[in-house]
C-alpha positions in Angstrom: 11.8 0.9 56.8 8.1 -0.4 56.8 5.6 1.5 54.8 1.8 0.9 54.5 -0.6 3.0 52.6 -4.3 2.3 52.7 -7.8 3.4 53.3 -10.3 2.6 55.9 -13.7 3.7 56.5 -13.3 6.5 54.1 -10.0 7.8 55.6 -6.8 7.7 53.6 -3.6 6.9 55.5 -0.1 6.0 55.7 2.2 4.3 58.4 6.0 4.2 58.3 8.3 3.0 60.8 11.1 0.5 61.8 10.7 -3.1 60.6 10.5 -4.0 64.1 7.2 -3.1 66.1 7.8 0.4 67.6 7.1 0.9 71.1 5.5 4.3 70.4 3.3 5.8 67.7 3.2 9.3 66.6 0.1 10.6 64.8 0.3 13.7 62.7 -2.9 15.8 61.6 -2.4 18.5 59.0 -4.4 21.7 58.6 -7.0 23.1 56.2 -6.3 22.8 52.6 -3.4 20.5 53.0 -3.0 16.6 53.2 -0.8 14.1 54.7 2.1 14.7 52.3 2.8 17.9 54.3 4.3 15.6 57.0 7.1 14.1 54.9 9.8 15.9 56.7 8.5 14.5 60.1 8.1 11.2 58.4 11.6 11.0 57.5 12.9 12.3 60.7 10.7 10.4 63.3 10.0 7.1 61.6 13.6 5.9 62.4 12.6 5.3 66.1 8.7 5.6 66.1 5.9 4.3 64.2 4.3 7.4 62.3 0.7 7.6 61.2 -0.3 10.2 58.9 -3.9 10.6 57.5 -6.1 12.8 55.2 -8.6 14.7 57.4 -12.2 14.9 56.4 -12.6 16.6 53.0 -9.2 16.5 52.1 -6.8 14.3 49.9 -8.3 10.6 49.6 -10.6 10.9 52.7 -14.4 11.5 52.4 -16.3 14.7 52.7 -17.5 16.0 56.0 -21.3 16.5 56.5 -22.9 19.8 55.9 -23.1 20.6 59.6 -19.8 18.8 60.7 -18.5 19.5 64.1 -15.3 18.7 65.8 -16.6 15.6 67.0 -16.7 14.4 63.6 -13.0 14.9 63.1 -12.5 13.3 66.5 -14.5 10.4 65.4 -12.5 10.0 62.4 -9.3 9.6 64.2 -10.8 7.2 66.8 -12.2 5.1 64.1 -8.8 5.0 62.1 -7.0 3.9 65.5 -9.4 1.3 66.2 -9.3 0.0 62.6 -5.5 -0.2 62.7 -5.7 -1.7 66.2 -3.5 1.0 67.7 -3.7 1.8 71.5 -2.1 4.7 73.2 -0.5 7.1 70.8 1.2 10.8 70.8 -0.7 13.2 68.8 0.9 16.2 66.9 -1.7 18.5 65.1 -1.1 21.7 63.1 -3.5 24.5 62.8 -6.9 22.7 62.4 -5.2 19.7 63.0 -4.2 21.1 66.3 -7.8 21.8 67.2 -8.7 18.3 66.4 -5.7 17.0 68.4 -6.8 18.8 71.7 -10.4 17.8 71.0 -9.4 14.1 70.6 -7.3 14.2 74.0 -10.3 15.6 75.8 -12.5 13.0 74.4 -10.1 10.1 74.8 -7.6 11.2 77.4 -6.7 7.5 78.0 -5.4 7.0 74.5 -3.2 10.0 74.3 0.4 9.7 75.7 1.5 13.1 74.9 0.1 16.1 72.7 1.7 18.5 70.5 -0.7 21.4 69.1 1.3 23.4 66.8 0.2 26.8 65.5 -3.1 26.6 67.2 -5.8 29.5 67.6 -7.3 30.2 70.8 -9.8 32.9 71.6 -9.3 35.2 68.5 -10.6 38.7 68.7 -13.9 39.3 67.2 -12.4 40.9 64.2 -10.1 38.0 63.7 -13.0 35.5 63.8 -15.1 37.4 61.4 -12.3 37.8 58.8 -11.8 34.0 58.9 -15.8 33.2 58.7 -16.0 35.6 55.8 -13.1 33.7 53.7 -15.0 30.5 54.7 -18.3 31.7 53.4 -16.9 33.0 50.2 -15.5 29.4 49.5 -18.7 27.8 50.1 -20.8 30.6 48.1 -18.4 30.6 45.1 -17.6 26.8 45.0 -13.9 27.5 44.5 -10.9 28.0 46.6 -9.8 31.6 46.5 -7.3 33.6 48.7 -4.5 31.0 48.3 -1.7 33.5 47.7 -3.0 35.5 50.8 -2.8 32.4 53.0 0.5 31.6 51.7 1.9 35.1 52.7 0.7 34.6 56.1 1.9 31.2 56.3 5.3 31.6 54.9 6.7 34.9 56.3 9.9 36.2 54.6 10.7 32.8 52.9 12.3 33.8 49.6 15.1 31.4 49.0 14.8 28.9 46.0 14.3 25.9 48.2 11.5 27.7 50.1 9.8 29.1 47.1 9.6 25.4 45.7 8.1 24.2 48.8 5.6 27.1 48.8 4.4 26.4 45.2 3.8 22.7 46.1 1.6 23.8 49.0 -0.2 26.1 46.5 -0.7 23.3 44.3 -2.0 21.1 47.1 -4.5 23.9 48.1 -5.9 24.3 44.7 -6.5 20.7 44.4 -8.5 20.2 47.4 -12.5 19.7 47.0 -14.0 23.2 47.5 -16.7 21.6 49.5 -14.5 19.7 51.9 -12.3 22.8 52.3 -15.1 25.2 52.9 -16.9 23.1 55.4 -13.7 22.4 57.3 -12.5 26.0 57.1 -16.0 27.2 58.4 -15.6 24.9 61.4 -12.1 26.1 61.9 -13.4 29.7 61.7 -15.5 29.3 64.8 -13.8 26.7 66.9 -11.0 29.0 68.5 -12.9 29.0 71.7 -14.0 25.3 71.6 -11.8 24.6 74.8 -12.3 27.4 76.8 -12.6 26.4 80.4 -11.8 22.8 79.5 -7.9 22.7 79.0 -7.6 21.8 82.9 -9.1 18.3 81.9 -5.9 17.5 80.0 -3.8 15.2 82.1 -0.9 14.3 79.6 2.1 16.4 78.9 1.1 19.1 76.4 3.6 21.2 74.3 1.8 24.3 72.5 4.3 25.0 69.8 4.1 27.9 67.4 6.3 30.6 65.6 7.4 34.0 66.7 6.0 35.3 63.2 2.8 33.6 63.1 0.2 36.4 62.9 -2.8 34.5 63.8 -1.6 31.4 65.9 0.4 33.6 68.1 2.8 32.9 70.9 0.5 34.7 73.3 -2.3 32.1 72.4 0.2 29.3 73.2 1.2 30.8 76.5 -2.2 31.3 77.6 -3.3 27.6 76.8 -0.1 26.2 78.6 -1.1 28.3 81.6 -4.5 26.6 81.6 -3.3 23.2 81.2 -2.0 21.3 84.2 0.9 19.7 82.2 1.3 22.3 79.8 4.3 23.9 78.3 4.6 26.8 75.5 7.4 27.2 73.0 7.9 29.6 70.1 10.4 29.1 67.2 12.3 32.4 66.3 11.9 33.7 62.8 9.1 31.1 61.9 5.5 31.4 60.9 2.5 29.1 60.4 4.2 26.6 58.3 7.3 26.0 60.3 7.0 22.3 60.5 7.3 22.0 56.9 9.4 24.9 55.7 11.9 24.6 58.6 11.5 20.9 59.9 15.0 20.5 61.4 14.3 23.1 64.2 10.8 22.0 64.6 11.5 18.4 64.8 14.3 19.1 67.3 11.8 21.0 69.5 9.2 18.2 69.5 11.9 15.4 69.9 13.3 17.1 73.1 9.9 17.5 74.5 9.2 13.9 74.1 12.6 12.7 75.4 12.1 15.2 78.4 8.7 14.2 79.5 8.3 10.6 78.2 11.7 8.9 78.8 
């Protein structure tokens, strides 16, 4: 197994894969408050047959902070610069939550670079009440200079996960979230709070196969949102994993990985 860790243009990344050059590269983009380590279950599973690239988005992990007025374009540029620096051509992009928004924005900006797309637990056209609640949480982080509401987020993200193994994973996520720079977290979360309608009327421009994947118990990134996005995407499909919520890829990687793998084999082989 080949593993490379590094930093380029202010972006911290890791690449894992077979010793021989893989024919396809999978890029995984994490959500707000997390970092590239959240993808360890996917690295272990997919790097046996794919080259897997994970990285810290702006304001997270070892990557530099986003600007005060950062937009989705800045996060798209981060990925584009990383792929260019690593001399990677076409890729498969998997994004989670905020990372899912970045993945769709990247695919719209660079459709020729994306073989297939898997936005997981993505938000789309929230209600005004939902949007205002997220905006208020982001504003509080920026005003107070500290990350608050972590336990509330964890309760939404990990629905009904109380076994010892799950509790250990949840505690690790809690520590990751509390370690994020509040400025990077707040600026990214503020962007996340206003980007749920960024693709309204634009999904028809996605030419590649797209799987919108979420969990039945995700209260904010709902199956209905994924279905709506799939209906607006020419080669779009929607799937929802039973008994799972926002952090399904981390807490229940076996079923999540199988679902992604089935999609890739069905539409790319």
